[in-house]
PDB file of N, CA, C, O and CB in Angstrom:
ATOM      1  N   MET A   1      79.017 174.316 -65.315  1.00  0.00           N
ATOM      2  CA  MET A   1      79.022 173.496 -66.491  1.00  0.00           C
ATOM      3  C   MET A   1      79.108 172.034 -66.045  1.00  0.00           C
ATOM      4  O   MET A   1      79.893 171.708 -65.155  1.00  0.00           O
ATOM      5  CB  MET A   1      80.193 173.880 -67.437  1.00  0.00           C
ATOM      6  N   ASP A   2      78.328 171.173 -66.641  1.00  0.00           N
ATOM      7  CA  ASP A   2      78.384 169.750 -66.310  1.00  0.00           C
ATOM      8  C   ASP A   2      78.970 168.992 -67.494  1.00  0.00           C
ATOM      9  O   ASP A   2      78.309 168.785 -68.512  1.00  0.00           O
ATOM     10  CB  ASP A   2      76.971 169.200 -65.942  1.00  0.00           C
ATOM     11  N   LEU A   3      80.211 168.588 -67.338  1.00  0.00           N
ATOM     12  CA  LEU A   3      80.892 167.846 -68.396  1.00  0.00           C
ATOM     13  C   LEU A   3      80.686 166.338 -68.269  1.00  0.00           C
ATOM     14  O   LEU A   3      81.266 165.560 -69.026  1.00  0.00           O
ATOM     15  CB  LEU A   3      82.376 168.164 -68.379  1.00  0.00           C
ATOM     16  N   GLN A   4      79.857 165.930 -67.307  1.00  0.00           N
ATOM     17  CA  GLN A   4      79.546 164.523 -67.057  1.00  0.00           C
ATOM     18  C   GLN A   4      80.823 163.719 -66.777  1.00  0.00           C
ATOM     19  O   GLN A   4      81.012 162.618 -67.295  1.00  0.00           O
ATOM     20  CB  GLN A   4      78.793 163.922 -68.260  1.00  0.00           C
ATOM     21  N   LEU A   5      81.685 164.300 -65.947  1.00  0.00           N
ATOM     22  CA  LEU A   5      82.940 163.643 -65.582  1.00  0.00           C
ATOM     23  C   LEU A   5      82.951 163.182 -64.131  1.00  0.00           C
ATOM     24  O   LEU A   5      83.933 162.595 -63.676  1.00  0.00           O
ATOM     25  CB  LEU A   5      84.105 164.577 -65.827  1.00  0.00           C
ATOM     26  N   SER A   6      81.889 163.439 -63.411  1.00  0.00           N
ATOM     27  CA  SER A   6      81.836 163.066 -62.002  1.00  0.00           C
ATOM     28  C   SER A   6      82.124 161.574 -61.840  1.00  0.00           C
ATOM     29  O   SER A   6      81.574 160.740 -62.558  1.00  0.00           O
ATOM     30  CB  SER A   6      80.461 163.420 -61.397  1.00  0.00           C
ATOM     31  N   GLY A   7      82.995 161.258 -60.886  1.00  0.00           N
ATOM     32  CA  GLY A   7      83.349 159.872 -60.638  1.00  0.00           C
ATOM     33  C   GLY A   7      84.537 159.383 -61.452  1.00  0.00           C
ATOM     34  O   GLY A   7      85.011 158.267 -61.239  1.00  0.00           O
ATOM     35  N   LYS A   8      85.021 160.193 -62.373  1.00  0.00           N
ATOM     36  CA  LYS A   8      86.187 159.826 -63.177  1.00  0.00           C
ATOM     37  C   LYS A   8      87.456 160.210 -62.425  1.00  0.00           C
ATOM     38  O   LYS A   8      87.388 160.864 -61.384  1.00  0.00           O
ATOM     39  CB  LYS A   8      86.143 160.517 -64.572  1.00  0.00           C
ATOM     40  N   ARG A   9      88.600 159.812 -62.941  1.00  0.00           N
ATOM     41  CA  ARG A   9      89.900 160.131 -62.357  1.00  0.00           C
ATOM     42  C   ARG A   9      90.775 160.741 -63.450  1.00  0.00           C
ATOM     43  O   ARG A   9      90.738 160.305 -64.600  1.00  0.00           O
ATOM     44  CB  ARG A   9      90.577 158.857 -61.733  1.00  0.00           C
ATOM     45  N   ALA A  10      91.569 161.764 -63.078  1.00  0.00           N
ATOM     46  CA  ALA A  10      92.446 162.406 -64.054  1.00  0.00           C
ATOM     47  C   ALA A  10      93.810 162.688 -63.450  1.00  0.00           C
ATOM     48  O   ALA A  10      93.919 163.148 -62.314  1.00  0.00           O
ATOM     49  CB  ALA A  10      91.821 163.702 -64.568  1.00  0.00           C
ATOM     50  N   LEU A  11      94.842 162.406 -64.223  1.00  0.00           N
ATOM     51  CA  LEU A  11      96.201 162.798 -63.888  1.00  0.00           C
ATOM     52  C   LEU A  11      96.480 164.056 -64.703  1.00  0.00           C
ATOM     53  O   LEU A  11      96.398 164.040 -65.931  1.00  0.00           O
ATOM     54  CB  LEU A  11      97.255 161.640 -64.189  1.00  0.00           C
ATOM     55  N   VAL A  12      96.810 165.152 -64.008  1.00  0.00           N
ATOM     56  CA  VAL A  12      97.117 166.403 -64.692  1.00  0.00           C
ATOM     57  C   VAL A  12      98.603 166.682 -64.467  1.00  0.00           C
ATOM     58  O   VAL A  12      99.020 167.023 -63.360  1.00  0.00           O
ATOM     59  CB  VAL A  12      96.213 167.595 -64.169  1.00  0.00           C
ATOM     60  N   THR A  13      99.386 166.535 -65.520  1.00  0.00           N
ATOM     61  CA  THR A  13     100.827 166.758 -65.390  1.00  0.00           C
ATOM     62  C   THR A  13     101.107 168.256 -65.394  1.00  0.00           C
ATOM     63  O   THR A  13     100.353 169.040 -65.972  1.00  0.00           O
ATOM     64  CB  THR A  13     101.608 166.049 -66.536  1.00  0.00           C
ATOM     65  N   GLY A  14     102.198 168.642 -64.745  1.00  0.00           N
ATOM     66  CA  GLY A  14     102.554 170.054 -64.671  1.00  0.00           C
ATOM     67  C   GLY A  14     101.476 170.875 -64.001  1.00  0.00           C
ATOM     68  O   GLY A  14     101.182 171.992 -64.427  1.00  0.00           O
ATOM     69  N   SER A  15     100.884 170.327 -62.950  1.00  0.00           N
ATOM     70  CA  SER A  15      99.691 170.954 -62.370  1.00  0.00           C
ATOM     71  C   SER A  15      99.923 171.659 -61.041  1.00  0.00           C
ATOM     72  O   SER A  15      98.974 171.867 -60.285  1.00  0.00           O
ATOM     73  CB  SER A  15      98.641 169.927 -62.185  1.00  0.00           C
ATOM     74  N   THR A  16     101.157 172.029 -60.742  1.00  0.00           N
ATOM     75  CA  THR A  16     101.401 172.727 -59.477  1.00  0.00           C
ATOM     76  C   THR A  16     101.182 174.229 -59.603  1.00  0.00           C
ATOM     77  O   THR A  16     101.158 174.928 -58.590  1.00  0.00           O
ATOM     78  CB  THR A  16     102.817 172.456 -58.993  1.00  0.00           C
ATOM     79  N   ALA A  17     101.021 174.741 -60.817  1.00  0.00           N
ATOM     80  CA  ALA A  17     100.807 176.176 -61.023  1.00  0.00           C
ATOM     81  C   ALA A  17     100.225 176.405 -62.420  1.00  0.00           C
ATOM     82  O   ALA A  17     100.132 175.484 -63.231  1.00  0.00           O
ATOM     83  CB  ALA A  17     102.140 176.973 -60.843  1.00  0.00           C
ATOM     84  N   GLY A  18      99.845 177.624 -62.672  1.00  0.00           N
ATOM     85  CA  GLY A  18      99.434 178.052 -64.008  1.00  0.00           C
ATOM     86  C   GLY A  18      98.260 177.297 -64.596  1.00  0.00           C
ATOM     87  O   GLY A  18      97.303 176.952 -63.904  1.00  0.00           O
ATOM     88  N   ILE A  19      98.359 177.051 -65.887  1.00  0.00           N
ATOM     89  CA  ILE A  19      97.268 176.417 -66.622  1.00  0.00           C
ATOM     90  C   ILE A  19      96.976 175.013 -66.094  1.00  0.00           C
ATOM     91  O   ILE A  19      95.813 174.623 -65.986  1.00  0.00           O
ATOM     92  CB  ILE A  19      97.602 176.355 -68.109  1.00  0.00           C
ATOM     93  N   GLY A  20      98.013 174.259 -65.768  1.00  0.00           N
ATOM     94  CA  GLY A  20      97.804 172.905 -65.245  1.00  0.00           C
ATOM     95  C   GLY A  20      96.998 172.916 -63.952  1.00  0.00           C
ATOM     96  O   GLY A  20      96.100 172.094 -63.768  1.00  0.00           O
ATOM     97  N   PHE A  21      97.320 173.850 -63.056  1.00  0.00           N
ATOM     98  CA  PHE A  21      96.575 173.949 -61.797  1.00  0.00           C
ATOM     99  C   PHE A  21      95.137 174.379 -62.062  1.00  0.00           C
ATOM    100  O   PHE A  21      94.213 173.872 -61.427  1.00  0.00           O
ATOM    101  CB  PHE A  21      97.260 174.943 -60.834  1.00  0.00           C
ATOM    102  N   ALA A  22      94.938 175.306 -62.992  1.00  0.00           N
ATOM    103  CA  ALA A  22      93.587 175.759 -63.334  1.00  0.00           C
ATOM    104  C   ALA A  22      92.750 174.605 -63.901  1.00  0.00           C
ATOM    105  O   ALA A  22      91.573 174.466 -63.570  1.00  0.00           O
ATOM    106  CB  ALA A  22      93.653 176.920 -64.352  1.00  0.00           C
ATOM    107  N   ILE A  23      93.352 173.795 -64.741  1.00  0.00           N
ATOM    108  CA  ILE A  23      92.650 172.634 -65.305  1.00  0.00           C
ATOM    109  C   ILE A  23      92.280 171.659 -64.190  1.00  0.00           C
ATOM    110  O   ILE A  23      91.149 171.177 -64.133  1.00  0.00           O
ATOM    111  CB  ILE A  23      93.525 171.923 -66.378  1.00  0.00           C
ATOM    112  N   ALA A  24      93.232 171.369 -63.306  1.00  0.00           N
ATOM    113  CA  ALA A  24      92.968 170.453 -62.190  1.00  0.00           C
ATOM    114  C   ALA A  24      91.851 170.977 -61.302  1.00  0.00           C
ATOM    115  O   ALA A  24      91.018 170.202 -60.833  1.00  0.00           O
ATOM    116  CB  ALA A  24      94.237 170.238 -61.360  1.00  0.00           C
ATOM    117  N   THR A  25      91.826 172.277 -61.068  1.00  0.00           N
ATOM    118  CA  THR A  25      90.778 172.883 -60.238  1.00  0.00           C
ATOM    119  C   THR A  25      89.413 172.709 -60.881  1.00  0.00           C
ATOM    120  O   THR A  25      88.459 172.321 -60.206  1.00  0.00           O
ATOM    121  CB  THR A  25      91.064 174.376 -60.007  1.00  0.00           C
ATOM    122  N   GLU A  26      89.305 172.985 -62.153  1.00  0.00           N
ATOM    123  CA  GLU A  26      88.017 172.842 -62.833  1.00  0.00           C
ATOM    124  C   GLU A  26      87.565 171.388 -62.878  1.00  0.00           C
ATOM    125  O   GLU A  26      86.379 171.100 -62.719  1.00  0.00           O
ATOM    126  CB  GLU A  26      88.103 173.402 -64.251  1.00  0.00           C
ATOM    127  N   LEU A  27      88.502 170.473 -63.093  1.00  0.00           N
ATOM    128  CA  LEU A  27      88.141 169.059 -63.066  1.00  0.00           C
ATOM    129  C   LEU A  27      87.630 168.661 -61.682  1.00  0.00           C
ATOM    130  O   LEU A  27      86.642 167.935 -61.574  1.00  0.00           O
ATOM    131  CB  LEU A  27      89.346 168.189 -63.461  1.00  0.00           C
ATOM    132  N   ALA A  28      88.291 169.127 -60.630  1.00  0.00           N
ATOM    133  CA  ALA A  28      87.845 168.829 -59.262  1.00  0.00           C
ATOM    134  C   ALA A  28      86.442 169.382 -59.029  1.00  0.00           C
ATOM    135  O   ALA A  28      85.622 168.730 -58.383  1.00  0.00           O
ATOM    136  CB  ALA A  28      88.831 169.418 -58.225  1.00  0.00           C
ATOM    137  N   ARG A  29      86.161 170.566 -59.542  1.00  0.00           N
ATOM    138  CA  ARG A  29      84.809 171.149 -59.400  1.00  0.00           C
ATOM    139  C   ARG A  29      83.758 170.309 -60.113  1.00  0.00           C
ATOM    140  O   ARG A  29      82.587 170.317 -59.733  1.00  0.00           O
ATOM    141  CB  ARG A  29      84.782 172.584 -59.952  1.00  0.00           C
ATOM    142  N   GLU A  30      84.177 169.584 -61.149  1.00  0.00           N
ATOM    143  CA  GLU A  30      83.267 168.709 -61.900  1.00  0.00           C
ATOM    144  C   GLU A  30      83.086 167.347 -61.224  1.00  0.00           C
ATOM    145  O   GLU A  30      82.314 166.516 -61.700  1.00  0.00           O
ATOM    146  CB  GLU A  30      83.789 168.511 -63.322  1.00  0.00           C
ATOM    147  N   GLY A  31      83.797 167.119 -60.114  1.00  0.00           N
ATOM    148  CA  GLY A  31      83.661 165.855 -59.399  1.00  0.00           C
ATOM    149  C   GLY A  31      84.677 164.807 -59.785  1.00  0.00           C
ATOM    150  O   GLY A  31      84.523 163.636 -59.438  1.00  0.00           O
ATOM    151  N   VAL A  32      85.716 165.208 -60.497  1.00  0.00           N
ATOM    152  CA  VAL A  32      86.775 164.295 -60.905  1.00  0.00           C
ATOM    153  C   VAL A  32      87.772 164.135 -59.753  1.00  0.00           C
ATOM    154  O   VAL A  32      88.131 165.117 -59.104  1.00  0.00           O
ATOM    155  CB  VAL A  32      87.490 164.810 -62.191  1.00  0.00           C
ATOM    156  N   ALA A  33      88.215 162.912 -59.498  1.00  0.00           N
ATOM    157  CA  ALA A  33      89.296 162.671 -58.542  1.00  0.00           C
ATOM    158  C   ALA A  33      90.589 163.028 -59.270  1.00  0.00           C
ATOM    159  O   ALA A  33      90.928 162.418 -60.284  1.00  0.00           O
ATOM    160  CB  ALA A  33      89.307 161.161 -58.012  1.00  0.00           C
ATOM    161  N   VAL A  34      91.304 164.016 -58.749  1.00  0.00           N
ATOM    162  CA  VAL A  34      92.448 164.587 -59.449  1.00  0.00           C
ATOM    163  C   VAL A  34      93.772 164.160 -58.815  1.00  0.00           C
ATOM    164  O   VAL A  34      93.928 164.172 -57.594  1.00  0.00           O
ATOM    165  CB  VAL A  34      92.344 166.104 -59.464  1.00  0.00           C
ATOM    166  N   VAL A  35      94.722 163.783 -59.677  1.00  0.00           N
ATOM    167  CA  VAL A  35      96.088 163.516 -59.251  1.00  0.00           C
ATOM    168  C   VAL A  35      96.944 164.647 -59.819  1.00  0.00           C
ATOM    169  O   VAL A  35      97.102 164.778 -61.033  1.00  0.00           O
ATOM    170  CB  VAL A  35      96.592 162.089 -59.734  1.00  0.00           C
ATOM    171  N   LEU A  36      97.497 165.465 -58.909  1.00  0.00           N
ATOM    172  CA  LEU A  36      98.375 166.557 -59.322  1.00  0.00           C
ATOM    173  C   LEU A  36      99.780 166.016 -59.500  1.00  0.00           C
ATOM    174  O   LEU A  36     100.199 165.100 -58.793  1.00  0.00           O
ATOM    175  CB  LEU A  36      98.359 167.716 -58.289  1.00  0.00           C
ATOM    176  N   ASN A  37     100.510 166.595 -60.460  1.00  0.00           N
ATOM    177  CA  ASN A  37     101.875 166.150 -60.730  1.00  0.00           C
ATOM    178  C   ASN A  37     102.788 167.341 -60.910  1.00  0.00           C
ATOM    179  O   ASN A  37     102.431 168.338 -61.536  1.00  0.00           O
ATOM    180  CB  ASN A  37     101.922 165.255 -61.970  1.00  0.00           C
ATOM    181  N   GLY A  38     103.979 167.213 -60.344  1.00  0.00           N
ATOM    182  CA  GLY A  38     105.040 168.193 -60.522  1.00  0.00           C
ATOM    183  C   GLY A  38     106.350 167.510 -60.199  1.00  0.00           C
ATOM    184  O   GLY A  38     106.362 166.332 -59.840  1.00  0.00           O
ATOM    185  N   ARG A  39     107.446 168.221 -60.319  1.00  0.00           N
ATOM    186  CA  ARG A  39     108.754 167.597 -60.123  1.00  0.00           C
ATOM    187  C   ARG A  39     109.230 167.641 -58.682  1.00  0.00           C
ATOM    188  O   ARG A  39     110.112 166.866 -58.310  1.00  0.00           O
ATOM    189  CB  ARG A  39     109.767 168.261 -60.997  1.00  0.00           C
ATOM    190  N   SER A  40     108.676 168.526 -57.858  1.00  0.00           N
ATOM    191  CA  SER A  40     109.171 168.676 -56.492  1.00  0.00           C
ATOM    192  C   SER A  40     108.088 168.307 -55.475  1.00  0.00           C
ATOM    193  O   SER A  40     106.929 168.700 -55.610  1.00  0.00           O
ATOM    194  CB  SER A  40     109.655 170.116 -56.254  1.00  0.00           C
ATOM    195  N   ASN A  41     108.490 167.545 -54.456  1.00  0.00           N
ATOM    196  CA  ASN A  41     107.540 167.158 -53.405  1.00  0.00           C
ATOM    197  C   ASN A  41     106.902 168.374 -52.755  1.00  0.00           C
ATOM    198  O   ASN A  41     105.702 168.380 -52.479  1.00  0.00           O
ATOM    199  CB  ASN A  41     108.235 166.312 -52.343  1.00  0.00           C
ATOM    200  N   GLU A  42     107.704 169.402 -52.509  1.00  0.00           N
ATOM    201  CA  GLU A  42     107.199 170.608 -51.846  1.00  0.00           C
ATOM    202  C   GLU A  42     106.136 171.312 -52.682  1.00  0.00           C
ATOM    203  O   GLU A  42     105.082 171.681 -52.164  1.00  0.00           O
ATOM    204  CB  GLU A  42     108.346 171.570 -51.556  1.00  0.00           C
ATOM    205  N   ARG A  43     106.407 171.498 -53.963  1.00  0.00           N
ATOM    206  CA  ARG A  43     105.425 172.182 -54.823  1.00  0.00           C
ATOM    207  C   ARG A  43     104.150 171.354 -54.992  1.00  0.00           C
ATOM    208  O   ARG A  43     103.048 171.900 -55.031  1.00  0.00           O
ATOM    209  CB  ARG A  43     106.040 172.477 -56.202  1.00  0.00           C
ATOM    210  N   VAL A  44     104.307 170.050 -55.092  1.00  0.00           N
ATOM    211  CA  VAL A  44     103.123 169.189 -55.217  1.00  0.00           C
ATOM    212  C   VAL A  44     102.282 169.271 -53.947  1.00  0.00           C
ATOM    213  O   VAL A  44     101.061 169.404 -54.027  1.00  0.00           O
ATOM    214  CB  VAL A  44     103.536 167.718 -55.496  1.00  0.00           C
ATOM    215  N   ALA A  45     102.912 169.194 -52.784  1.00  0.00           N
ATOM    216  CA  ALA A  45     102.182 169.275 -51.507  1.00  0.00           C
ATOM    217  C   ALA A  45     101.465 170.612 -51.378  1.00  0.00           C
ATOM    218  O   ALA A  45     100.323 170.653 -50.921  1.00  0.00           O
ATOM    219  CB  ALA A  45     103.143 169.076 -50.316  1.00  0.00           C
ATOM    220  N   GLN A  46     102.109 171.703 -51.770  1.00  0.00           N
ATOM    221  CA  GLN A  46     101.477 173.016 -51.711  1.00  0.00           C
ATOM    222  C   GLN A  46     100.283 173.091 -52.657  1.00  0.00           C
ATOM    223  O   GLN A  46      99.244 173.647 -52.302  1.00  0.00           O
ATOM    224  CB  GLN A  46     102.491 174.111 -52.052  1.00  0.00           C
ATOM    225  N   ALA A  47     100.425 172.541 -53.843  1.00  0.00           N
ATOM    226  CA  ALA A  47      99.330 172.555 -54.813  1.00  0.00           C
ATOM    227  C   ALA A  47      98.148 171.732 -54.320  1.00  0.00           C
ATOM    228  O   ALA A  47      96.999 172.137 -54.492  1.00  0.00           O
ATOM    229  CB  ALA A  47      99.809 172.026 -56.165  1.00  0.00           C
ATOM    230  N   VAL A  48      98.416 170.590 -53.713  1.00  0.00           N
ATOM    231  CA  VAL A  48      97.337 169.762 -53.154  1.00  0.00           C
ATOM    232  C   VAL A  48      96.576 170.554 -52.094  1.00  0.00           C
ATOM    233  O   VAL A  48      95.345 170.544 -52.079  1.00  0.00           O
ATOM    234  CB  VAL A  48      97.906 168.445 -52.544  1.00  0.00           C
ATOM    235  N   GLN A  49      97.297 171.240 -51.211  1.00  0.00           N
ATOM    236  CA  GLN A  49      96.642 172.041 -50.170  1.00  0.00           C
ATOM    237  C   GLN A  49      95.821 173.170 -50.782  1.00  0.00           C
ATOM    238  O   GLN A  49      94.700 173.425 -50.340  1.00  0.00           O
ATOM    239  CB  GLN A  49      97.684 172.617 -49.201  1.00  0.00           C
ATOM    240  N   ARG A  50      96.363 173.852 -51.795  1.00  0.00           N
ATOM    241  CA  ARG A  50      95.622 174.952 -52.434  1.00  0.00           C
ATOM    242  C   ARG A  50      94.351 174.441 -53.104  1.00  0.00           C
ATOM    243  O   ARG A  50      93.303 175.080 -53.025  1.00  0.00           O
ATOM    244  CB  ARG A  50      96.508 175.670 -53.470  1.00  0.00           C
ATOM    245  N   LEU A  51      94.445 173.300 -53.755  1.00  0.00           N
ATOM    246  CA  LEU A  51      93.269 172.760 -54.440  1.00  0.00           C
ATOM    247  C   LEU A  51      92.221 172.304 -53.438  1.00  0.00           C
ATOM    248  O   LEU A  51      91.029 172.534 -53.645  1.00  0.00           O
ATOM    249  CB  LEU A  51      93.665 171.595 -55.355  1.00  0.00           C
ATOM    250  N   GLN A  52      92.641 171.667 -52.363  1.00  0.00           N
ATOM    251  CA  GLN A  52      91.679 171.248 -51.332  1.00  0.00           C
ATOM    252  C   GLN A  52      91.006 172.451 -50.685  1.00  0.00           C
ATOM    253  O   GLN A  52      89.831 172.377 -50.324  1.00  0.00           O
ATOM    254  CB  GLN A  52      92.377 170.402 -50.258  1.00  0.00           C
ATOM    255  N   ALA A  53      91.727 173.555 -50.533  1.00  0.00           N
ATOM    256  CA  ALA A  53      91.134 174.769 -49.973  1.00  0.00           C
ATOM    257  C   ALA A  53      90.150 175.400 -50.955  1.00  0.00           C
ATOM    258  O   ALA A  53      89.115 175.923 -50.543  1.00  0.00           O
ATOM    259  CB  ALA A  53      92.230 175.777 -49.602  1.00  0.00           C
ATOM    260  N   ALA A  54      90.460 175.357 -52.235  1.00  0.00           N
ATOM    261  CA  ALA A  54      89.602 175.957 -53.260  1.00  0.00           C
ATOM    262  C   ALA A  54      88.351 175.132 -53.533  1.00  0.00           C
ATOM    263  O   ALA A  54      87.289 175.679 -53.830  1.00  0.00           O
ATOM    264  CB  ALA A  54      90.379 176.133 -54.544  1.00  0.00           C
ATOM    265  N   VAL A  55      88.485 173.804 -53.429  1.00  0.00           N
ATOM    266  CA  VAL A  55      87.365 172.883 -53.711  1.00  0.00           C
ATOM    267  C   VAL A  55      87.318 171.860 -52.573  1.00  0.00           C
ATOM    268  O   VAL A  55      87.806 170.740 -52.723  1.00  0.00           O
ATOM    269  CB  VAL A  55      87.534 172.164 -55.128  1.00  0.00           C
ATOM    270  N   PRO A  56      86.724 172.247 -51.427  1.00  0.00           N
ATOM    271  CA  PRO A  56      86.773 171.387 -50.232  1.00  0.00           C
ATOM    272  C   PRO A  56      86.333 169.931 -50.424  1.00  0.00           C
ATOM    273  O   PRO A  56      86.936 169.043 -49.822  1.00  0.00           O
ATOM    274  CB  PRO A  56      85.929 171.986 -49.188  1.00  0.00           C
ATOM    275  N   PRO A  57      85.312 169.649 -51.234  1.00  0.00           N
ATOM    276  CA  PRO A  57      84.947 168.228 -51.346  1.00  0.00           C
ATOM    277  C   PRO A  57      85.820 167.435 -52.316  1.00  0.00           C
ATOM    278  O   PRO A  57      85.576 166.249 -52.540  1.00  0.00           O
ATOM    279  CB  PRO A  57      83.515 168.113 -51.777  1.00  0.00           C
ATOM    280  N   ALA A  58      86.824 168.075 -52.888  1.00  0.00           N
ATOM    281  CA  ALA A  58      87.639 167.435 -53.925  1.00  0.00           C
ATOM    282  C   ALA A  58      88.421 166.235 -53.396  1.00  0.00           C
ATOM    283  O   ALA A  58      88.894 166.227 -52.259  1.00  0.00           O
ATOM    284  CB  ALA A  58      88.602 168.445 -54.523  1.00  0.00           C
ATOM    285  N   GLN A  59      88.541 165.232 -54.247  1.00  0.00           N
ATOM    286  CA  GLN A  59      89.421 164.098 -53.991  1.00  0.00           C
ATOM    287  C   GLN A  59      90.719 164.399 -54.727  1.00  0.00           C
ATOM    288  O   GLN A  59      90.776 164.349 -55.955  1.00  0.00           O
ATOM    289  CB  GLN A  59      88.779 162.720 -54.460  1.00  0.00           C
ATOM    290  N   VAL A  60      91.764 164.713 -53.958  1.00  0.00           N
ATOM    291  CA  VAL A  60      93.027 165.158 -54.552  1.00  0.00           C
ATOM    292  C   VAL A  60      94.186 164.391 -53.945  1.00  0.00           C
ATOM    293  O   VAL A  60      94.233 164.166 -52.735  1.00  0.00           O
ATOM    294  CB  VAL A  60      93.227 166.674 -54.352  1.00  0.00           C
ATOM    295  N   ARG A  61      95.103 163.998 -54.782  1.00  0.00           N
ATOM    296  CA  ARG A  61      96.375 163.478 -54.294  1.00  0.00           C
ATOM    297  C   ARG A  61      97.466 163.997 -55.213  1.00  0.00           C
ATOM    298  O   ARG A  61      97.189 164.502 -56.301  1.00  0.00           O
ATOM    299  CB  ARG A  61      96.377 161.912 -54.235  1.00  0.00           C
ATOM    300  N   GLY A  62      98.691 163.871 -54.774  1.00  0.00           N
ATOM    301  CA  GLY A  62      99.789 164.400 -55.555  1.00  0.00           C
ATOM    302  C   GLY A  62     100.893 163.388 -55.737  1.00  0.00           C
ATOM    303  O   GLY A  62     101.112 162.522 -54.890  1.00  0.00           O
ATOM    304  N   VAL A  63     101.590 163.507 -56.859  1.00  0.00           N
ATOM    305  CA  VAL A  63     102.723 162.646 -57.166  1.00  0.00           C
ATOM    306  C   VAL A  63     103.846 163.528 -57.697  1.00  0.00           C
ATOM    307  O   VAL A  63     103.680 164.223 -58.699  1.00  0.00           O
ATOM    308  CB  VAL A  63     102.336 161.532 -58.199  1.00  0.00           C
ATOM    309  N   ALA A  64     104.979 163.495 -57.024  1.00  0.00           N
ATOM    310  CA  ALA A  64     106.152 164.223 -57.496  1.00  0.00           C
ATOM    311  C   ALA A  64     106.968 163.284 -58.373  1.00  0.00           C
ATOM    312  O   ALA A  64     107.520 162.296 -57.890  1.00  0.00           O
ATOM    313  CB  ALA A  64     107.008 164.770 -56.301  1.00  0.00           C
ATOM    314  N   ALA A  65     107.041 163.594 -59.657  1.00  0.00           N
ATOM    315  CA  ALA A  65     107.786 162.758 -60.598  1.00  0.00           C
ATOM    316  C   ALA A  65     107.971 163.514 -61.902  1.00  0.00           C
ATOM    317  O   ALA A  65     107.137 164.341 -62.272  1.00  0.00           O
ATOM    318  CB  ALA A  65     107.059 161.408 -60.845  1.00  0.00           C
ATOM    319  N   ASP A  66     109.054 163.232 -62.590  1.00  0.00           N
ATOM    320  CA  ASP A  66     109.289 163.785 -63.919  1.00  0.00           C
ATOM    321  C   ASP A  66     108.772 162.764 -64.922  1.00  0.00           C
ATOM    322  O   ASP A  66     109.447 161.778 -65.216  1.00  0.00           O
ATOM    323  CB  ASP A  66     110.815 164.115 -64.158  1.00  0.00           C
ATOM    324  N   VAL A  67     107.576 163.003 -65.446  1.00  0.00           N
ATOM    325  CA  VAL A  67     106.959 162.028 -66.345  1.00  0.00           C
ATOM    326  C   VAL A  67     107.656 161.955 -67.706  1.00  0.00           C
ATOM    327  O   VAL A  67     107.314 161.109 -68.532  1.00  0.00           O
ATOM    328  CB  VAL A  67     105.497 162.369 -66.542  1.00  0.00           C
ATOM    329  N   ALA A  68     108.629 162.837 -67.940  1.00  0.00           N
ATOM    330  CA  ALA A  68     109.402 162.771 -69.176  1.00  0.00           C
ATOM    331  C   ALA A  68     110.508 161.717 -69.077  1.00  0.00           C
ATOM    332  O   ALA A  68     111.151 161.391 -70.075  1.00  0.00           O
ATOM    333  CB  ALA A  68     110.005 164.144 -69.500  1.00  0.00           C
ATOM    334  N   SER A  69     110.725 161.189 -67.876  1.00  0.00           N
ATOM    335  CA  SER A  69     111.771 160.177 -67.711  1.00  0.00           C
ATOM    336  C   SER A  69     111.133 158.808 -67.430  1.00  0.00           C
ATOM    337  O   SER A  69     110.027 158.724 -66.896  1.00  0.00           O
ATOM    338  CB  SER A  69     112.743 160.574 -66.558  1.00  0.00           C
ATOM    339  N   ALA A  70     111.838 157.760 -67.792  1.00  0.00           N
ATOM    340  CA  ALA A  70     111.340 156.402 -67.545  1.00  0.00           C
ATOM    341  C   ALA A  70     111.146 156.162 -66.055  1.00  0.00           C
ATOM    342  O   ALA A  70     110.152 155.559 -65.651  1.00  0.00           O
ATOM    343  CB  ALA A  70     112.306 155.356 -68.125  1.00  0.00           C
ATOM    344  N   ALA A  71     112.082 156.627 -65.235  1.00  0.00           N
ATOM    345  CA  ALA A  71     111.971 156.431 -63.783  1.00  0.00           C
ATOM    346  C   ALA A  71     110.748 157.163 -63.223  1.00  0.00           C
ATOM    347  O   ALA A  71     110.057 156.642 -62.347  1.00  0.00           O
ATOM    348  CB  ALA A  71     113.253 156.922 -63.075  1.00  0.00           C
ATOM    349  N   GLY A  72     110.486 158.348 -63.719  1.00  0.00           N
ATOM    350  CA  GLY A  72     109.326 159.108 -63.263  1.00  0.00           C
ATOM    351  C   GLY A  72     108.014 158.474 -63.648  1.00  0.00           C
ATOM    352  O   GLY A  72     107.041 158.560 -62.899  1.00  0.00           O
ATOM    353  N   ARG A  73     107.968 157.839 -64.801  1.00  0.00           N
ATOM    354  CA  ARG A  73     106.729 157.177 -65.242  1.00  0.00           C
ATOM    355  C   ARG A  73     106.443 155.907 -64.472  1.00  0.00           C
ATOM    356  O   ARG A  73     105.302 155.445 -64.453  1.00  0.00           O
ATOM    357  CB  ARG A  73     106.804 156.857 -66.717  1.00  0.00           C
ATOM    358  N   GLU A  74     107.456 155.326 -63.830  1.00  0.00           N
ATOM    359  CA  GLU A  74     107.259 154.100 -63.057  1.00  0.00           C
ATOM    360  C   GLU A  74     106.547 154.347 -61.738  1.00  0.00           C
ATOM    361  O   GLU A  74     106.003 153.412 -61.150  1.00  0.00           O
ATOM    362  CB  GLU A  74     108.584 153.440 -62.794  1.00  0.00           C
ATOM    363  N   LEU A  75     106.539 155.592 -61.260  1.00  0.00           N
ATOM    364  CA  LEU A  75     105.878 155.888 -59.987  1.00  0.00           C
ATOM    365  C   LEU A  75     104.429 155.768 -60.190  1.00  0.00           C
ATOM    366  O   LEU A  75     103.656 155.972 -59.254  1.00  0.00           O
ATOM    367  CB  LEU A  75     106.232 157.273 -59.451  1.00  0.00           C
TER     368      LEU A  75
END
């Protein structure tokens, strides 16, 4: 499916597992540069590795932060 998102960037919150990870994976397949988010550095790093393995050409980075808090949104 071509959603015409290639070259765009997306922050997917809660994306270290489940539906969030699935959404991030599909966006990466569409050519979107994806920023994964979760609360723990370890889970975010693991999710980044899984996504890069699933979609090798993907542009992926991760940010560990609680976006529900003011401090987390500042990162």
